[in-house]
N, C-alpha and C positions, 0 to 999 in steps of 0.2 A: 502584532502578533494578539489574540481576545483575550479577554479577561476571566480567568479565571473563578469560580464561585463554586466552590462545596462545600456541602455539609455535611459537614462532623458526624454526627450523629451515624449519618448513613451510612461513612468511611469508617468509624466506628460498628458497628453491628457487619456490617463487610466481613472486616474483617476479623471481629469474637465468631464468626461460621470457620475461621482456619484455621485458631488458637488464641493464643496470645494475644493479646489488644497491645503488650509491652512490645514484640514481636515486632510489629508490622506499624511502632511507629520510632524502634531501630532502623529497621530499613526505610523512610521514611526521613529518618533526619541524615543516615549517612547519603540518596539520593540528594538531598536540598542543597547536601555539602557539596556534592559534584556540582550541579547544577550552577550551584556560587561560582565554584573553579571555574568553570567554566565561561560563568560572564563576566567574572574579572579578569579573564585572556583577553576576551575580548575587547573587551573596553579600554585594556593598556595599548592591544594591536591600533585600535584605530585613534587611541591620544599620542604614540608613538609618531605618528604619519606628523601630529600638526607641532609646527616648529615658536617654541613659545616663545614668548615677549620679552625682551632686555629689559623692560624695567615695568616693574609693575603700577609703576605711577600714571604707564602710558594708557592705563585702561581696559576692560576689562577684552576677552581671547573668544570671541564669538562662538569660535572651531569648537573649543572645547566644552563654552555653555553649550551650544547646538547637540554635541554628543551626547553630554550631559543628560538634559532635559530625556533625550531619545530612550537614553540605558532607564532613567528615571520611570518611563511608562511601564517597563516589562513589572510585566506579574510575578511577589515573593520569591523565592525559591521552592519554600515549605511552603506552599500553595499548588505550585507544579505537582512536585511531588507525592501531596495529598490528591492530585486530580490522576498524578499516572498510575497510584497504586488501586484506585477506586475505579477505574477505567481498564483493570489490569493490562497493561504495558508496560508492565513490570510486575519480575514477581522476584522474590526470592527466599531463600535457606539460610536458617539460622543453623549451624551445626554444633552436635552432640559434643558436649565437651568430656577429654580425653579418658580422664576417671570413669562416665557413665558409658561407655565402649568395653572398658578391661571388665568391668563385674559383670557381663552380663555373659 
């Protein structure tokens, strides 16, 4: 997976054109949680196939170590979410509170 380098200032400028930057931050946070959950699921699925060693004193489980290092190379979910919003790969809509709808 490629490394994500995103300029936060450019993201902020682009998102502030749409409205509140805080809405964008909330959307990025929600997307980052989705990405993190997916990565955890993938990691647990890969680790489930590995037979644990009977005794910890036997040494390092190299299969677990290899998989852990592979997942450590992934970019942080926050950076992935920021890049997706910047590239307009995801969109979001913040619904209005019920009170505002009834007062109109």
